[in-house]
C-alpha positions as CSV (number, residue, x, y, z in Angstrom):
1,M,-9.7,20.9,22.7
2,D,-10.8,17.2,23.1
3,Y,-7.7,15.8,21.5
4,D,-4.2,16.8,20.4
5,F,-4.5,14.8,17.2
6,I,-7.4,13.6,15.1
7,I,-6.4,11.1,12.4
8,I,-9.0,10.7,9.6
9,G,-8.6,7.2,8.0
10,G,-8.3,3.8,9.5
11,G,-6.1,2.1,6.9
12,I,-2.5,1.0,7.6
13,A,-1.3,4.6,7.4
14,G,-3.8,5.9,10.0
15,I,-3.5,3.0,12.3
16,S,0.3,3.0,12.4
17,C,0.4,6.7,12.9
18,A,-2.0,6.4,15.8
19,A,0.3,3.8,17.4
20,R,3.3,6.0,17.0
21,L,1.6,9.2,18.3
22,A,-0.3,7.8,21.2
23,K,2.4,8.4,23.8
24,A,2.9,12.0,22.6
25,G,-0.6,13.2,23.2
26,K,-4.3,12.5,23.1
27,V,-5.1,10.8,19.8
28,L,-8.5,10.0,18.1
29,L,-8.7,7.9,14.9
30,L,-11.9,8.2,12.8
31,E,-12.8,5.4,10.3
32,A,-15.8,5.8,8.1
33,E,-16.4,2.0,7.7
34,D,-17.6,-0.6,10.2
35,A,-14.1,-2.0,10.6
36,L,-10.5,-0.8,10.1
37,A,-8.6,-1.3,6.9
38,Y,-11.7,-1.9,4.8
39,H,-10.6,-0.3,1.5
40,A,-7.1,-0.3,0.0
41,S,-5.4,-1.8,3.1
42,G,-7.8,-4.7,3.1
43,R,-7.2,-5.6,-0.5
44,S,-3.4,-5.5,-0.7
45,A,-1.1,-8.0,-2.4
46,A,0.8,-7.9,0.9
47,L,4.4,-8.2,-0.3
48,Y,7.5,-6.7,1.4
49,E,10.0,-6.1,-1.4
50,P,11.9,-3.1,-0.2
51,R,13.5,-2.4,-3.6
52,Y,10.1,-1.9,-5.3
53,G,9.2,1.6,-6.1
54,L,10.7,5.1,-6.6
55,A,13.6,6.2,-4.5
56,P,11.7,7.9,-1.6
57,V,9.5,4.8,-1.4
58,V,12.5,2.5,-1.4
59,A,14.1,4.6,1.4
60,L,11.0,4.2,3.6
61,S,10.7,0.5,2.8
62,M,14.4,-0.1,3.6
63,A,14.0,1.8,6.8
64,S,11.0,-0.4,7.7
65,A,13.2,-3.6,7.6
66,A,14.2,-3.7,11.3
67,Y,10.5,-3.5,12.4
68,F,9.4,-6.2,10.0
69,H,12.1,-8.6,11.0
70,S,11.7,-7.9,14.7
71,V,8.1,-9.1,14.9
72,P,7.7,-12.9,15.0
73,D,5.7,-14.3,12.1
74,L,5.1,-10.9,10.5
75,L,7.1,-12.0,7.4
76,S,7.3,-15.3,5.7
77,P,9.6,-16.2,2.7
78,R,8.2,-15.6,-0.7
79,G,10.7,-14.4,-3.3
80,M,10.1,-12.5,-6.5
81,M,10.4,-13.5,-10.1
82,I,10.0,-11.5,-13.3
83,V,9.2,-13.3,-16.6
84,A,9.2,-11.6,-19.9
85,K,8.7,-12.3,-23.6
86,A,11.5,-11.7,-26.1
87,D,10.2,-8.3,-27.1
88,E,10.1,-7.1,-23.5
89,K,13.8,-7.3,-22.9
90,S,14.4,-3.6,-22.2
91,A,11.7,-3.4,-19.5
92,F,12.8,-6.7,-18.1
93,E,16.4,-5.6,-17.7
94,A,15.4,-2.3,-16.1
95,D,13.1,-4.0,-13.6
96,A,15.7,-6.8,-12.8
97,A,18.4,-4.2,-12.2
98,S,16.3,-1.9,-10.0
99,M,15.2,-4.7,-7.8
100,E,18.5,-6.6,-7.8
101,L,17.1,-9.7,-9.3
102,V,19.4,-12.4,-10.7
103,P,18.9,-13.6,-14.3
104,M,18.4,-17.3,-14.7
105,S,17.6,-19.6,-17.6
106,V,14.0,-20.6,-18.5
107,E,15.0,-24.2,-17.7
108,E,16.1,-23.2,-14.2
109,A,13.0,-21.1,-13.7
110,R,10.8,-24.1,-14.6
111,L,12.3,-26.1,-11.7
112,V,10.9,-23.4,-9.4
113,V,7.6,-22.7,-11.3
114,P,6.9,-25.7,-13.6
115,I,4.0,-24.2,-15.4
116,L,6.1,-21.5,-17.1
117,N,5.7,-21.8,-20.9
118,P,9.1,-22.3,-22.6
119,E,7.6,-21.2,-25.9
120,T,6.7,-17.7,-24.7
121,V,9.0,-17.0,-21.7
122,A,12.3,-15.7,-22.9
123,H,13.8,-13.8,-19.9
124,V,13.6,-14.7,-16.2
125,A,15.2,-13.1,-13.1
126,M,14.6,-14.0,-9.5
127,A,15.7,-13.1,-5.9
128,D,14.7,-14.3,-2.5
129,H,14.6,-10.8,-0.8
130,A,10.8,-10.6,-0.8
131,W,8.5,-11.7,1.9
132,D,4.7,-12.1,2.4
133,I,3.4,-9.7,5.0
134,D,0.8,-11.0,7.5
135,T,-1.2,-7.8,7.1
136,D,-3.7,-8.6,9.8
137,L,-0.9,-9.2,12.3
138,L,0.7,-5.9,11.3
139,L,-2.6,-4.0,11.5
140,Q,-3.8,-5.5,14.7
141,G,-0.3,-5.0,16.3
142,F,-0.4,-1.3,15.6
143,A,-4.1,-1.1,16.7
144,R,-3.3,-2.8,20.0
145,Q,-0.3,-0.5,20.5
146,A,-2.5,2.5,19.9
147,R,-5.2,1.4,22.3
148,R,-2.7,0.4,24.9
149,D,-1.3,3.9,24.9
150,H,-4.8,5.3,25.2
151,A,-5.5,6.3,21.6
152,E,-9.2,6.2,20.8
153,I,-10.5,4.5,17.6
154,V,-14.0,5.2,16.4
155,T,-15.5,3.3,13.5
156,K,-18.7,4.0,11.6
157,A,-17.6,7.7,11.7
158,P,-17.6,9.2,8.2
159,V,-16.6,12.8,8.3
160,T,-19.5,15.1,7.3
161,A,-18.0,18.5,8.1
162,I,-14.7,20.1,9.2
163,A,-14.4,23.5,10.6
164,R,-11.3,25.5,11.8
165,D,-10.9,28.4,14.1
166,A,-8.2,30.0,16.1
167,S,-8.1,27.1,18.6
168,G,-8.0,24.3,16.2
169,W,-10.2,21.8,14.2
170,R,-13.7,20.6,14.8
171,V,-14.7,17.4,12.9
172,T,-18.3,16.3,12.7
173,T,-19.3,12.7,12.2
174,P,-22.5,10.6,12.9
175,Q,-20.7,9.5,16.1
176,G,-20.4,13.0,17.3
177,A,-18.3,16.1,16.9
178,F,-14.6,16.1,18.0
179,S,-12.0,18.8,18.3
180,A,-8.2,18.8,18.1
181,R,-5.2,21.0,17.6
182,I,-3.9,19.1,14.6
183,L,-5.7,17.2,11.9
184,I,-4.0,14.3,10.1
185,N,-5.3,13.4,6.7
186,A,-4.7,9.6,6.3
187,S,-7.8,9.0,4.3
188,G,-6.4,7.2,1.2
189,A,-8.4,7.7,-1.9
190,W,-10.5,10.4,-0.1
191,A,-7.4,12.5,0.8
192,D,-8.2,15.4,-1.5
193,E,-11.9,15.3,-0.5
194,I,-11.0,15.6,3.1
195,A,-8.6,18.4,2.3
196,K,-11.3,20.3,0.4
197,M,-13.8,19.8,3.3
198,A,-11.2,21.3,5.6
199,G,-10.6,24.3,3.3
200,V,-7.2,23.0,2.3
201,A,-6.1,23.1,-1.3
202,P,-6.1,19.5,-2.8
203,L,-2.8,18.1,-4.1
204,G,-4.1,16.2,-7.1
205,M,-4.4,12.7,-5.5
206,T,-5.3,10.2,-8.1
207,P,-7.2,7.0,-7.2
208,L,-6.4,4.1,-9.6
209,R,-8.3,0.9,-9.6
210,R,-6.5,-2.5,-9.5
211,S,-8.3,-5.8,-9.9
212,M,-7.6,-9.3,-8.6
213,A,-8.8,-12.7,-9.4
214,R,-8.4,-15.8,-7.2
215,I,-8.0,-19.1,-9.2
216,P,-7.3,-22.7,-8.1
217,A,-3.7,-23.8,-7.9
218,P,-2.7,-24.4,-11.5
219,G,-2.6,-28.1,-12.5
220,G,-3.1,-29.1,-8.9
221,H,0.5,-28.2,-8.1
222,D,1.7,-27.4,-4.6
223,I,2.3,-23.7,-5.2
224,S,3.1,-22.8,-1.6
225,R,6.7,-22.1,-2.3
226,W,6.3,-20.4,-5.6
227,P,7.6,-16.8,-5.7
228,M,5.4,-13.8,-6.6
229,I,5.7,-13.5,-10.4
230,F,5.5,-10.3,-12.4
231,G,5.1,-10.1,-16.1
232,G,7.5,-7.9,-18.1
233,G,6.8,-4.2,-17.5
234,E,4.4,-5.2,-14.7
235,T,1.6,-6.0,-17.1
236,W,0.3,-8.7,-14.8
237,Y,1.3,-10.5,-11.6
238,C,0.4,-13.6,-9.7
239,K,1.1,-14.7,-6.1
240,P,0.3,-17.8,-4.1
241,D,-2.3,-17.2,-1.4
242,A,-3.8,-19.7,1.0
243,G,-3.5,-22.6,-1.4
244,A,-4.8,-20.7,-4.4
245,L,-3.3,-18.2,-6.8
246,I,-4.2,-14.6,-7.1
247,V,-3.7,-13.0,-10.5
248,S,-3.9,-9.3,-11.2
249,P,-4.0,-7.5,-14.6
250,A,-2.0,-4.8,-12.7
251,E,-4.2,-2.2,-14.3
252,E,-4.2,1.5,-13.2
253,H,-7.7,2.8,-14.2
254,L,-8.4,6.3,-13.1
255,T,-11.5,6.4,-11.0
256,T,-13.2,8.3,-8.1
257,P,-13.0,7.4,-4.4
258,H,-15.5,4.6,-3.9
259,D,-15.9,1.0,-2.7
260,A,-14.1,-0.5,-5.8
261,F,-15.1,-3.7,-7.6
262,A,-13.3,-5.6,-10.4
263,D,-14.1,-5.0,-14.0
264,D,-14.8,-8.3,-15.8
265,M,-13.3,-7.3,-19.1
266,V,-10.1,-6.0,-17.5
267,L,-9.8,-9.2,-15.5
268,A,-10.3,-11.3,-18.6
269,E,-7.6,-9.4,-20.4
270,G,-5.2,-9.7,-17.5
271,L,-5.8,-13.4,-17.1
272,A,-5.1,-13.8,-20.9
273,R,-1.7,-12.1,-20.4
274,Y,-1.0,-14.5,-17.6
275,E,-2.1,-17.5,-19.5
276,E,0.1,-16.6,-22.4
277,M,3.2,-17.2,-20.2
278,V,2.1,-20.5,-18.6
279,T,1.1,-23.9,-19.7
280,E,-2.0,-24.4,-17.5
281,P,-5.2,-22.6,-18.7
282,V,-7.5,-20.8,-16.3
283,T,-10.6,-22.9,-16.1
284,R,-12.5,-21.1,-13.3
285,M,-12.3,-18.2,-10.9
286,L,-12.9,-18.6,-7.2
287,A,-13.4,-14.9,-6.4
288,N,-12.5,-11.4,-7.6
289,W,-12.2,-8.0,-6.0
290,A,-10.5,-4.6,-6.6
291,G,-8.9,-1.9,-4.6
292,L,-7.8,1.7,-5.1
293,R,-4.1,2.7,-5.2
294,T,-3.9,6.4,-4.7
295,F,-0.9,8.4,-5.9
296,A,0.2,12.0,-5.7
297,P,1.1,13.6,-9.1
298,D,4.7,12.4,-8.9
299,R,3.8,9.0,-7.5
300,V,5.7,9.7,-4.2
301,P,3.8,9.6,-0.9
302,V,3.0,12.9,0.9
303,I,4.1,13.1,4.5
304,G,4.2,16.5,6.2
305,F,2.4,19.6,7.2
306,D,0.5,21.5,4.6
307,C,2.4,24.6,3.3
308,H,-0.5,27.0,3.8
309,V,-2.4,25.4,6.7
310,P,0.3,24.5,9.2
311,D,-1.9,22.5,11.5
312,F,-3.1,20.2,8.7
313,F,-0.9,17.2,8.2
314,W,-0.8,15.0,5.0
315,L,-0.2,11.2,5.3
316,A,-1.4,10.1,2.0
317,G,-0.5,8.9,-1.5
318,Q,1.1,5.6,-0.5
319,G,-0.1,4.0,-3.8
320,G,0.7,0.3,-3.7
321,Y,3.5,0.7,-1.1
322,G,1.5,1.4,2.1
323,F,2.1,-1.8,4.0
324,Q,5.8,-2.2,3.1
325,S,6.6,1.4,4.1
326,A,4.2,1.8,7.0
327,P,6.7,1.2,9.9
328,A,9.1,3.9,8.7
329,A,6.4,6.2,7.3
330,S,4.4,6.3,10.5
331,Q,7.6,7.0,12.6
332,L,8.5,9.8,10.2
333,A,5.0,11.2,10.6
334,A,5.2,11.1,14.3
335,D,8.6,12.7,14.4
336,L,7.4,15.5,12.2
337,L,4.2,16.0,14.2
338,T,6.1,16.1,17.5
339,G,9.1,18.0,16.4
340,Q,11.6,15.2,16.9
341,P,14.6,14.5,14.7
342,S,14.1,11.7,12.2
343,S,16.4,8.9,11.2
344,I,15.2,9.3,7.6
345,A,17.7,11.3,5.4
346,A,16.8,15.0,5.0
347,E,16.6,14.7,1.2
348,V,14.1,11.9,1.5
349,V,12.0,13.9,4.0
350,A,12.1,16.8,1.5
351,A,11.0,14.5,-1.3
352,L,8.0,13.4,0.7
353,S,7.0,16.8,1.9
354,P,3.9,18.6,0.6
355,A,6.2,21.6,0.1
356,R,7.3,20.1,-3.2
357,F,4.0,21.1,-4.6
358,G,4.4,24.8,-3.7
């Protein structure tokens, strides 16, 4: 065997896993594109809000806190706010409770975000336990760690064939063929495609498109200290970014694995929902893009060995939580791959395991 582990996929899941595994064996990471983190990882809203998501996701995100707060400049204060119309009270209260946000008056909220429209905003809650993630710093930090510990990273290497025999796996790419004892599927939206190529039953991974628009700072305001703002029921969100504002319709449109691009009509509808809650109209768009958020059927990540092919390991289905859960998710993956005990609670490990699908 050339390697102990081959990781397919160079997003945050694959890169962080390579970093964690490199001391335990010979690791090869294969990325189809010219550079790492090209698809979903390169198009993230990049927020660390550990209370955001279903319980297993929250457990991973909470367990990632020590890592995030230990790396200088990895996090910067952002905060989170939810604003809702009068008829969105139920969804607002559920979201505010689950993320431990503190209700405030519209007048108080306008001192923080002066463009909120007092005629349409009826409910507001906010907290400061949310941070921007310097995603490039996180990605490059894991990549440097992986390379320092002798993991190999090969780009421009889309997988064209996978074969398995008694000794292990053989993976064919335009950069050559490589063999390993264990195959790790960290291929994001392509996770089911890679599984089928390997002769492993797919789990029903669903790629969902989400679009983004970058607009100028509304009304010329200094928005650098504004929180990330979600509409009631997450029907849109906005977030300051490098002097501009990114606005998303927060759509989840079922699609196929591909290099995603924004849908103009969906963007227009999302911008209209945003505009309804603010006093400053959107006069122009600076840029737009889209990414794919890929979920398992229960919307919980899949981390663990396949039930029927024990040397095939799933590290997929992170949805929109890949960055904020990566430090703990990658450590859990490495622990499972090397047979080490994990600090993650057993019930969480079970909830993440592919075994839940039978």
